[in-house]
The first five atom37 places (N, CA, C, CB, O) and aatype in JSON, in Angstrom:
{
  "aatype": [12, 16, 11, 19, 18, 13, 1, 6, 18, 18, 3, 1, 18, 10, 9, 9, 19, 6, 7, 8, 15, 7, 13, 2, 6, 11, 7, 11, 3, 9, 19, 4, 15, 0, 19, 15, 9, 10, 19, 18, 16, 10, 10, 2, 12, 10, 11, 3, 6, 6, 15, 3, 11, 1, 10, 9, 10, 1, 1, 6, 19, 9, 1, 3, 7, 18, 13, 4, 19, 6, 19, 6, 14, 13, 6, 13, 15, 11, 15, 1, 16, 11, 7, 9, 9, 3, 16, 0, 9, 12, 7, 10, 0, 10, 10, 2, 6, 6, 18, 14, 11, 2, 19, 11, 10, 6],
  "atom_mask": [
    [1, 1, 1, 1, 1],
    [1, 1, 1, 1, 1],
    [1, 1, 1, 1, 1],
    [1, 1, 1, 1, 1],
    [1, 1, 1, 1, 1],
    [1, 1, 1, 1, 1],
    [1, 1, 1, 1, 1],
    [1, 1, 1, 1, 1],
    [1, 1, 1, 1, 1],
    [1, 1, 1, 1, 1],
    [1, 1, 1, 1, 1],
    [1, 1, 1, 1, 1],
    [1, 1, 1, 1, 1],
    [1, 1, 1, 1, 1],
    [1, 1, 1, 1, 1],
    [1, 1, 1, 1, 1],
    [1, 1, 1, 1, 1],
    [1, 1, 1, 1, 1],
    [1, 1, 1, 0, 1],
    [1, 1, 1, 1, 1],
    [1, 1, 1, 1, 1],
    [1, 1, 1, 0, 1],
    [1, 1, 1, 1, 1],
    [1, 1, 1, 1, 1],
    [1, 1, 1, 1, 1],
    [1, 1, 1, 1, 1],
    [1, 1, 1, 0, 1],
    [1, 1, 1, 1, 1],
    [1, 1, 1, 1, 1],
    [1, 1, 1, 1, 1],
    [1, 1, 1, 1, 1],
    [1, 1, 1, 1, 1],
    [1, 1, 1, 1, 1],
    [1, 1, 1, 1, 1],
    [1, 1, 1, 1, 1],
    [1, 1, 1, 1, 1],
    [1, 1, 1, 1, 1],
    [1, 1, 1, 1, 1],
    [1, 1, 1, 1, 1],
    [1, 1, 1, 1, 1],
    [1, 1, 1, 1, 1],
    [1, 1, 1, 1, 1],
    [1, 1, 1, 1, 1],
    [1, 1, 1, 1, 1],
    [1, 1, 1, 1, 1],
    [1, 1, 1, 1, 1],
    [1, 1, 1, 1, 1],
    [1, 1, 1, 1, 1],
    [1, 1, 1, 1, 1],
    [1, 1, 1, 1, 1],
    [1, 1, 1, 1, 1],
    [1, 1, 1, 1, 1],
    [1, 1, 1, 1, 1],
    [1, 1, 1, 1, 1],
    [1, 1, 1, 1, 1],
    [1, 1, 1, 1, 1],
    [1, 1, 1, 1, 1],
    [1, 1, 1, 1, 1],
    [1, 1, 1, 1, 1],
    [1, 1, 1, 1, 1],
    [1, 1, 1, 1, 1],
    [1, 1, 1, 1, 1],
    [1, 1, 1, 1, 1],
    [1, 1, 1, 1, 1],
    [1, 1, 1, 0, 1],
    [1, 1, 1, 1, 1],
    [1, 1, 1, 1, 1],
    [1, 1, 1, 1, 1],
    [1, 1, 1, 1, 1],
    [1, 1, 1, 1, 1],
    [1, 1, 1, 1, 1],
    [1, 1, 1, 1, 1],
    [1, 1, 1, 1, 1],
    [1, 1, 1, 1, 1],
    [1, 1, 1, 1, 1],
    [1, 1, 1, 1, 1],
    [1, 1, 1, 1, 1],
    [1, 1, 1, 1, 1],
    [1, 1, 1, 1, 1],
    [1, 1, 1, 1, 1],
    [1, 1, 1, 1, 1],
    [1, 1, 1, 1, 1],
    [1, 1, 1, 0, 1],
    [1, 1, 1, 1, 1],
    [1, 1, 1, 1, 1],
    [1, 1, 1, 1, 1],
    [1, 1, 1, 1, 1],
    [1, 1, 1, 1, 1],
    [1, 1, 1, 1, 1],
    [1, 1, 1, 1, 1],
    [1, 1, 1, 0, 1],
    [1, 1, 1, 1, 1],
    [1, 1, 1, 1, 1],
    [1, 1, 1, 1, 1],
    [1, 1, 1, 1, 1],
    [1, 1, 1, 1, 1],
    [1, 1, 1, 1, 1],
    [1, 1, 1, 1, 1],
    [1, 1, 1, 1, 1],
    [1, 1, 1, 1, 1],
    [1, 1, 1, 1, 1],
    [1, 1, 1, 1, 1],
    [1, 1, 1, 1, 1],
    [1, 1, 1, 1, 1],
    [1, 1, 1, 1, 1],
    [1, 1, 1, 1, 1]
  ],
  "atom_positions": [
    [[265.22, 193.01, 49.23], [265.87, 193.46, 48.01], [265.23, 192.77, 46.8], [267.38, 193.17, 48.06], [264.88, 191.6, 46.84]],
    [[265.1, 193.52, 45.74], [264.61, 192.98, 44.48], [265.82, 192.55, 43.65], [263.73, 194.02, 43.7], [266.73, 193.34, 43.43]],
    [[265.81, 191.31, 43.2], [266.9, 190.79, 42.37], [266.38, 190.56, 40.96], [267.49, 189.48, 42.97], [265.29, 190.02, 40.77]],
    [[267.17, 190.96, 39.99], [266.81, 190.84, 38.58], [267.82, 189.92, 37.89], [266.78, 192.25, 37.89], [269.03, 190.14, 37.95]],
    [[267.29, 188.9, 37.25], [268.12, 187.96, 36.49], [267.71, 188.05, 35.01], [267.97, 186.49, 37.03], [266.53, 188.01, 34.68]],
    [[268.69, 188.17, 34.15], [268.42, 188.15, 32.72], [269.4, 187.18, 32.09], [268.53, 189.58, 32.07], [270.61, 187.31, 32.25]],
    [[268.87, 186.22, 31.36], [269.71, 185.25, 30.67], [269.26, 185.11, 29.23], [269.67, 183.88, 31.39], [268.07, 185.08, 28.93]],
    [[270.24, 185.03, 28.36], [269.98, 184.75, 26.94], [270.63, 183.4, 26.66], [270.55, 185.89, 25.99], [271.83, 183.23, 26.86]],
    [[269.84, 182.46, 26.21], [270.39, 181.14, 25.9], [269.68, 180.56, 24.7], [270.25, 180.19, 27.11], [268.46, 180.69, 24.53]],
    [[270.47, 179.93, 23.86], [269.98, 179.4, 22.59], [269.21, 180.5, 21.89], [269.1, 178.14, 22.81], [269.78, 181.55, 21.58]],
    [[267.93, 180.29, 21.62], [267.13, 181.32, 20.96], [266.1, 181.92, 21.89], [266.44, 180.75, 19.73], [265.07, 182.43, 21.44]],
    [[266.36, 181.87, 23.17], [265.37, 182.34, 24.16], [265.97, 183.37, 25.1], [264.83, 181.17, 24.96], [267.18, 183.48, 25.28]],
    [[265.05, 184.13, 25.71], [265.42, 185.1, 26.73], [264.61, 184.78, 27.98], [265.17, 186.58, 26.25], [263.41, 184.49, 27.9]],
    [[265.27, 184.82, 29.13], [264.62, 184.56, 30.41], [264.86, 185.77, 31.32], [265.17, 183.26, 31.07], [265.99, 186.21, 31.5]],
    [[263.77, 186.29, 31.88], [263.86, 187.41, 32.8], [263.13, 186.99, 34.08], [263.24, 188.73, 32.19], [261.97, 186.6, 34.04]],
    [[263.83, 187.09, 35.19], [263.23, 186.8, 36.49], [263.48, 188.01, 37.39], [263.82, 185.48, 37.13], [264.6, 188.5, 37.5]],
    [[262.42, 188.47, 38.03], [262.51, 189.57, 38.99], [261.85, 189.06, 40.25], [261.83, 190.91, 38.45], [260.67, 188.69, 40.24]],
    [[262.61, 189.04, 41.36], [262.03, 188.48, 42.58], [262.43, 189.28, 43.8], [262.44, 187.04, 42.74], [263.5, 189.89, 43.87]],
    [[261.53, 189.25, 44.77], [261.76, 189.92, 46.03], [261.1, 191.29, 46.07], [0.0, 0.0, 0.0], [260.62, 191.81, 45.06]],
    [[261.08, 191.83, 47.25], [260.55, 193.18, 47.46], [261.72, 194.1, 47.79], [259.47, 193.21, 48.62], [262.67, 193.69, 48.45]],
    [[261.64, 195.32, 47.33], [262.78, 196.22, 47.47], [263.09, 196.58, 48.92], [262.52, 197.48, 46.69], [264.26, 196.77, 49.27]],
    [[262.08, 196.67, 49.75], [262.31, 197.03, 51.15], [262.64, 198.49, 51.35], [0.0, 0.0, 0.0], [263.13, 198.88, 52.41]],
    [[262.38, 199.3, 50.35], [262.65, 200.74, 50.47], [261.69, 201.4, 51.45], [262.53, 201.42, 49.1], [262.08, 202.29, 52.2]],
    [[260.45, 200.95, 51.44], [259.42, 201.51, 52.32], [258.37, 200.42, 52.54], [258.77, 202.82, 51.72], [258.47, 199.34, 51.96]],
    [[257.39, 200.69, 53.36], [256.34, 199.71, 53.64], [255.46, 199.51, 52.41], [255.49, 200.16, 54.85], [255.37, 200.36, 51.53]],
    [[254.81, 198.35, 52.39], [253.93, 198.01, 51.26], [252.88, 199.11, 51.07], [253.24, 196.63, 51.5], [252.26, 199.58, 52.02]],
    [[252.7, 199.49, 49.81], [251.76, 200.55, 49.48], [252.4, 201.93, 49.41], [0.0, 0.0, 0.0], [251.81, 202.87, 48.9]],
    [[253.62, 202.04, 49.94], [254.32, 203.33, 49.93], [255.73, 203.2, 49.35], [254.4, 203.89, 51.35], [256.53, 204.13, 49.44]],
    [[256.02, 202.06, 48.76], [257.36, 201.77, 48.27], [257.5, 202.2, 46.82], [257.67, 200.27, 48.42], [257.03, 201.52, 45.9]],
    [[258.16, 203.34, 46.61], [258.31, 203.87, 45.25], [259.23, 203.01, 44.39], [258.85, 205.3, 45.3], [259.06, 202.95, 43.18]],
    [[260.19, 202.34, 45.01], [261.1, 201.49, 44.24], [260.36, 200.26, 43.74], [262.32, 201.06, 45.11], [260.49, 199.88, 42.58]],
    [[259.57, 199.66, 44.61], [258.76, 198.49, 44.21], [257.77, 198.89, 43.1], [258.0, 197.9, 45.43], [257.55, 198.14, 42.16]],
    [[257.2, 200.06, 43.23], [256.27, 200.55, 42.2], [256.98, 200.71, 40.86], [255.65, 201.88, 42.63], [256.44, 200.35, 39.81]],
    [[258.18, 201.26, 40.9], [258.93, 201.46, 39.66], [259.29, 200.12, 39.01], [260.21, 202.27, 39.94], [259.18, 199.97, 37.8]],
    [[259.72, 199.16, 39.83], [260.03, 197.83, 39.3], [258.77, 197.22, 38.69], [260.59, 196.9, 40.43], [258.82, 196.67, 37.59]],
    [[257.66, 197.31, 39.39], [256.41, 196.73, 38.91], [255.99, 197.31, 37.57], [255.3, 196.94, 39.92], [255.6, 196.57, 36.66]],
    [[256.05, 198.61, 37.43], [255.61, 199.22, 36.17], [256.53, 198.81, 35.03], [255.57, 200.75, 36.31], [256.07, 198.63, 33.9]],
    [[257.82, 198.67, 35.29], [258.75, 198.23, 34.24], [258.46, 196.8, 33.8], [260.19, 198.34, 34.73], [258.43, 196.52, 32.61]],
    [[258.24, 195.89, 34.77], [258.01, 194.5, 34.37], [256.64, 194.31, 33.73], [258.16, 193.58, 35.57], [256.49, 193.5, 32.82]],
    [[255.64, 195.04, 34.2], [254.32, 194.92, 33.56], [254.32, 195.53, 32.16], [253.24, 195.58, 34.44], [253.64, 195.03, 31.27]],
    [[255.05, 196.6, 31.98], [255.18, 197.18, 30.64], [255.9, 196.19, 29.72], [255.95, 198.53, 30.69], [255.48, 195.97, 28.59]],
    [[256.98, 195.59, 30.22], [257.69, 194.57, 29.45], [256.76, 193.43, 29.07], [258.89, 194.03, 30.26], [256.72, 193.02, 27.91]],
    [[256.02, 192.92, 30.03], [255.12, 191.81, 29.75], [254.07, 192.18, 28.7], [254.43, 191.36, 31.03], [253.81, 191.4, 27.79]],
    [[253.49, 193.35, 28.82], [252.48, 193.76, 27.85], [253.06, 193.95, 26.46], [251.81, 195.05, 28.31], [252.42, 193.62, 25.47]],
    [[254.26, 194.47, 26.37], [254.9, 194.62, 25.07], [255.2, 193.25, 24.45], [256.2, 195.45, 25.19], [255.03, 193.05, 23.25]],
    [[255.65, 192.31, 25.28], [255.93, 190.97, 24.78], [254.65, 190.26, 24.34], [256.65, 190.14, 25.84], [254.64, 189.53, 23.36]],
    [[253.57, 190.49, 25.07], [252.28, 189.9, 24.66], [251.8, 190.49, 23.35], [251.22, 190.12, 25.76], [251.21, 189.79, 22.52]],
    [[252.05, 191.78, 23.15], [251.7, 192.4, 21.86], [252.52, 191.78, 20.74], [251.94, 193.94, 21.91], [252.0, 191.52, 19.65]],
    [[253.79, 191.54, 21.0], [254.65, 190.9, 20.0], [254.17, 189.49, 19.69], [256.11, 190.87, 20.49], [254.2, 189.05, 18.54]],
    [[253.72, 188.79, 20.72], [253.19, 187.44, 20.51], [251.91, 187.49, 19.67], [252.91, 186.74, 21.87], [251.71, 186.66, 18.78]],
    [[251.06, 188.45, 19.94], [249.83, 188.62, 19.16], [250.13, 188.9, 17.69], [248.97, 189.74, 19.73], [249.39, 188.5, 16.8]],
    [[251.23, 189.6, 17.46], [251.64, 189.92, 16.09], [252.5, 188.82, 15.47], [252.41, 191.23, 16.08], [253.08, 189.01, 14.4]],
    [[252.57, 187.69, 16.15], [253.31, 186.5, 15.64], [254.79, 186.77, 15.44], [252.7, 186.05, 14.32], [255.4, 186.32, 14.46]],
    [[255.38, 187.51, 16.39], [256.82, 187.79, 16.33], [257.62, 186.95, 17.32], [257.07, 189.26, 16.59], [258.84, 186.83, 17.2]],
    [[256.92, 186.36, 18.3], [257.59, 185.54, 19.3], [256.6, 184.57, 19.93], [258.25, 186.42, 20.37], [255.39, 184.67, 19.74]],
    [[257.16, 183.64, 20.68], [256.36, 182.7, 21.46], [256.66, 182.96, 22.93], [256.67, 181.2, 21.07], [257.82, 182.94, 23.35]],
    [[255.63, 183.21, 23.69], [255.77, 183.39, 25.13], [255.77, 181.99, 25.76], [254.62, 184.29, 25.72], [254.72, 181.37, 25.89]],
    [[256.95, 181.51, 26.14], [257.11, 180.14, 26.63], [256.72, 179.98, 28.09], [258.54, 179.7, 26.45], [256.22, 178.93, 28.5]],
    [[256.95, 181.03, 28.88], [256.64, 180.93, 30.3], [256.25, 182.31, 30.81], [257.84, 180.36, 31.11], [256.85, 183.32, 30.43]],
    [[255.25, 182.35, 31.67], [254.81, 183.58, 32.3], [254.3, 183.23, 33.7], [253.69, 184.3, 31.44], [253.3, 182.53, 33.84]],
    [[255.0, 183.7, 34.71], [254.61, 183.45, 36.1], [254.65, 184.78, 36.82], [255.54, 182.39, 36.79], [255.68, 185.46, 36.84]],
    [[253.53, 185.14, 37.43], [253.46, 186.38, 38.19], [252.75, 186.07, 39.5], [252.73, 187.52, 37.39], [251.63, 185.55, 39.52]],
    [[253.43, 186.4, 40.58], [252.8, 186.32, 41.9], [253.49, 187.35, 42.79], [252.91, 184.86, 42.51], [254.45, 187.99, 42.36]],
    [[253.02, 187.5, 43.98], [253.55, 188.51, 44.87], [255.07, 188.35, 45.03], [252.86, 188.44, 46.24], [255.54, 187.32, 45.51]],
    [[255.8, 189.35, 44.62], [257.24, 189.34, 44.76], [257.98, 188.47, 43.76], [0.0, 0.0, 0.0], [259.17, 188.19, 43.94]],
    [[257.3, 188.04, 42.7], [257.96, 187.17, 41.73], [257.38, 187.39, 40.34], [257.81, 185.7, 42.14], [256.16, 187.39, 40.15]],
    [[258.27, 187.56, 39.37], [257.9, 187.72, 37.96], [258.89, 186.91, 37.16], [257.89, 189.24, 37.52], [260.1, 187.03, 37.34]],
    [[258.37, 186.09, 36.26], [259.25, 185.29, 35.39], [258.61, 185.24, 34.01], [259.47, 183.84, 35.96], [257.42, 184.93, 33.87]],
    [[259.4, 185.55, 33.0], [258.93, 185.44, 31.64], [260.07, 184.87, 30.79], [258.44, 186.82, 31.09], [261.23, 185.25, 30.92]],
    [[259.69, 183.95, 29.92], [260.65, 183.36, 28.98], [260.04, 183.46, 27.59], [260.99, 181.87, 29.35], [258.91, 183.02, 27.36]],
    [[260.79, 184.03, 26.68], [260.29, 184.22, 25.32], [261.26, 183.64, 24.31], [260.04, 185.7, 25.03], [262.47, 183.57, 24.53]],
    [[260.67, 183.23, 23.2], [261.46, 182.73, 22.07], [261.02, 183.5, 20.83], [261.27, 181.18, 21.88], [259.97, 183.22, 20.25]],
    [[261.83, 184.47, 20.43], [261.46, 185.24, 19.23], [261.72, 184.43, 17.97], [262.23, 186.56, 19.18], [262.6, 183.57, 17.93]],
    [[260.96, 184.73, 16.94], [261.25, 184.17, 15.64], [262.48, 184.89, 15.09], [260.02, 184.3, 14.66], [262.76, 186.03, 15.48]],
    [[263.19, 184.26, 14.21], [264.46, 184.81, 13.7], [264.29, 186.23, 13.17], [265.02, 183.91, 12.6], [265.14, 187.08, 13.43]],
    [[263.22, 186.5, 12.44], [263.04, 187.82, 11.83], [262.78, 188.93, 12.84], [261.9, 187.77, 10.84], [262.91, 190.11, 12.51]],
    [[262.42, 188.57, 14.08], [262.09, 189.6, 15.07], [263.02, 189.57, 16.28], [260.66, 189.42, 15.53], [262.74, 190.21, 17.3]],
    [[264.11, 188.85, 16.17], [265.02, 188.68, 17.3], [265.57, 190.03, 17.8], [266.17, 187.77, 16.91], [265.57, 190.28, 19.0]],
    [[266.03, 190.87, 16.9], [266.6, 192.15, 17.34], [265.54, 193.07, 17.94], [267.29, 192.84, 16.17], [265.81, 193.82, 18.87]],
    [[264.34, 193.0, 17.4], [263.24, 193.81, 17.94], [262.91, 193.35, 19.37], [261.99, 193.7, 17.03], [262.76, 194.18, 20.27]],
    [[262.8, 192.05, 19.56], [262.5, 191.5, 20.89], [263.6, 191.86, 21.87], [262.32, 189.98, 20.82], [263.32, 192.26, 23.0]],
    [[264.85, 191.72, 21.44], [265.98, 192.05, 22.31], [265.95, 193.52, 22.68], [267.31, 191.7, 21.63], [266.3, 193.88, 23.81]],
    [[265.55, 194.37, 21.77], [265.44, 195.81, 22.05], [264.4, 196.11, 23.11], [0.0, 0.0, 0.0], [264.62, 196.95, 23.98]],
    [[263.28, 195.43, 23.04], [262.23, 195.6, 24.05], [262.74, 195.18, 25.42], [260.96, 194.78, 23.67], [262.57, 195.89, 26.41]],
    [[263.38, 194.02, 25.46], [263.9, 193.51, 26.73], [265.01, 194.42, 27.26], [264.43, 192.08, 26.55], [265.04, 194.73, 28.45]],
    [[265.91, 194.85, 26.39], [267.01, 195.73, 26.8], [266.49, 197.04, 27.4], [267.91, 196.04, 25.6], [267.09, 197.57, 28.33]],
    [[265.4, 197.55, 26.87], [264.82, 198.79, 27.4], [264.37, 198.6, 28.84], [263.64, 199.25, 26.53], [264.64, 199.43, 29.7]],
    [[263.68, 197.49, 29.11], [263.23, 197.21, 30.48], [264.42, 196.97, 31.4], [262.29, 195.99, 30.5], [264.44, 197.47, 32.52]],
    [[265.41, 196.22, 30.93], [266.6, 195.96, 31.73], [267.35, 197.26, 32.02], [267.53, 194.95, 31.01], [267.88, 197.44, 33.12]],
    [[267.39, 198.16, 31.05], [268.03, 199.46, 31.27], [267.32, 200.23, 32.39], [268.03, 200.28, 29.96], [267.97, 200.82, 33.25]],
    [[265.99, 200.22, 32.37], [265.24, 200.89, 33.44], [265.53, 200.27, 34.8], [0.0, 0.0, 0.0], [265.68, 200.99, 35.78]],
    [[265.62, 198.94, 34.85], [265.95, 198.26, 36.1], [267.39, 198.56, 36.53], [265.74, 196.75, 35.95], [267.67, 198.69, 37.72]],
    [[268.29, 198.68, 35.56], [269.68, 199.03, 35.87], [269.77, 200.44, 36.44], [270.56, 198.92, 34.6], [270.56, 200.7, 37.36]],
    [[268.97, 201.35, 35.91], [268.94, 202.71, 36.46], [268.44, 202.72, 37.9], [268.05, 203.62, 35.59], [268.94, 203.47, 38.74]],
    [[267.44, 201.88, 38.19], [266.97, 201.76, 39.56], [268.07, 201.18, 40.45], [265.72, 200.87, 39.62], [268.23, 201.6, 41.6]],
    [[268.82, 200.23, 39.92], [269.94, 199.65, 40.66], [270.98, 200.72, 40.99], [270.58, 198.52, 39.85], [271.54, 200.72, 42.09]],
    [[271.25, 201.6, 40.04], [272.22, 202.68, 40.28], [271.73, 203.65, 41.35], [272.5, 203.44, 38.99], [272.5, 204.09, 42.21]],
    [[270.46, 203.98, 41.3], [269.88, 204.95, 42.22], [269.59, 204.35, 43.6], [268.61, 205.53, 41.64], [269.71, 205.03, 44.62]],
    [[269.22, 203.08, 43.62], [268.84, 202.4, 44.87], [269.58, 201.05, 44.99], [267.28, 202.17, 44.93], [268.95, 200.0, 44.95]],
    [[270.91, 201.08, 45.12], [271.69, 199.85, 45.12], [271.4, 198.9, 46.29], [273.13, 200.18, 45.12], [271.69, 197.71, 46.21]],
    [[270.84, 199.42, 47.36], [270.49, 198.57, 48.5], [269.14, 197.89, 48.31], [270.47, 199.39, 49.78], [268.75, 197.03, 49.11]],
    [[268.43, 198.28, 47.25], [267.06, 197.8, 47.05], [266.85, 197.01, 45.77], [266.13, 198.94, 47.08], [265.92, 196.21, 45.68]],
    [[267.69, 197.24, 44.76], [267.56, 196.55, 43.47], [268.94, 196.09, 43.06], [266.91, 197.49, 42.38], [269.91, 196.85, 43.09]],
    [[269.02, 194.82, 42.66], [270.31, 194.26, 42.24], [270.13, 193.49, 40.94], [270.91, 193.35, 43.34], [269.23, 192.66, 40.83]],
    [[270.98, 193.77, 39.97], [270.99, 193.0, 38.72], [272.04, 191.91, 38.84], [271.27, 193.91, 37.48], [273.18, 192.17, 39.24]],
    [[271.65, 190.7, 38.5], [272.59, 189.58, 38.58], [272.76, 188.93, 37.23], [272.13, 188.55, 39.61], [273.51, 187.96, 37.1]]
  ]
}
């Protein structure tokens, strides 16, 4: 199962996605593919925001079955950053609704 953790604390956001969905075997798992594209899109959007000096990427860890990113937006871009993160979380929530045995939001 893929577990998704999202925490907002102080002026930072932490997103952790870990595990494999187990929907199908590696290379044929559409749920894992969907999770991967959402988190990689999120990461690329956050890196673009960092390049534009809207946030600081405090932590980035990616390995097989594990994704962790922690960002600290500047005050002027906080709502924009939260919107980007909320969009990815919404996509993951939709996967949770469709595949509750494979994706869980915590």
